[in-house]
Each structure stands twice: as structure tokens, then as C-alpha cells.
C-alpha positions in Angstrom: -28.3 -9.1 2.9 -27.4 -8.7 6.6 -23.8 -8.0 5.9 -24.7 -5.4 3.3 -27.1 -3.7 5.7 -24.5 -3.9 8.5 -21.8 -2.3 6.4 -24.1 0.4 5.1 -25.3 1.2 8.7 -21.7 1.7 9.7 -21.2 4.4 7.1 -24.6 6.0 7.1 -24.8 5.9 10.9 -21.5 7.6 11.4 -22.4 10.2 8.8 -25.8 11.0 10.3 -24.4 11.0 13.9 -21.7 13.5 12.8 -24.2 15.6 11.1 -26.5 15.7 14.1 -23.7 16.6 16.4 -22.6 19.5 14.1 -26.2 20.6 14.0 -26.5 20.5 17.7 -23.3 22.5 18.2 -24.5 25.1 15.7 -27.8 25.5 17.6 -25.9 26.0 20.9 -26.5 22.6 22.5 -23.0 22.1 23.7 -23.4 19.9 26.8 -22.3 16.2 26.7 -25.8 14.9 27.3 -27.2 16.9 24.3 -24.4 15.7 22.0 -24.9 12.1 23.0 -28.6 12.4 22.3 -27.8 13.9 18.9 -25.4 11.1 18.1 -27.7 8.4 19.3 -30.5 9.9 17.2 -28.4 9.9 14.1 -27.2 6.4 14.6 -30.8 5.1 15.2 -32.2 7.1 12.2 -29.6 5.2 10.0 -31.2 1.9 10.6 -34.2 2.4 8.3 -32.1 4.2 5.7 -29.6 1.3 5.5 -32.3 -1.3 5.3 -34.0 0.5 2.5 -30.7 1.1 0.6 -29.7 -2.5 1.0 -33.1 -3.8 -0.4 -32.7 -1.4 -3.3 -29.2 -2.6 -4.0 -30.1 -6.3 -3.9 -33.0 -5.6 -6.3 -30.6 -4.1 -8.8 -28.4 -7.2 -8.8 
């Protein structure tokens, strides 16, 4: 299950980080530190999402 979670985190993390960066740019937070915080927050929020999705997918097997 670790590899499934890791693979899902790569995709979900990059998607959430990109979404957070776009949201930060739209709101006017265009400094490097704000964009790094947004990207980090999206990447960290992807951890529980990928774990829950991996558990759900392994139950369906």
C-alpha cells in the first residue's frame, strides 16, 4: 500500500500545490515566500487525501 500511497501523493500533491499557487496569485499574494507557503500547504494537505484514497482503492480489490 505504501507504493500506491506514494504514487497517489505525487499526483494529488502536485495538483493541490498548483491549485494553491493559482489561488494565491489570484488573491494578489505574488511574493516568493507566499507562493512557497501555498505550494507547501497544498503538498502537505495531499498526504491525508492520498492515504484515504489508497485505503479505499485497496478495499475495492
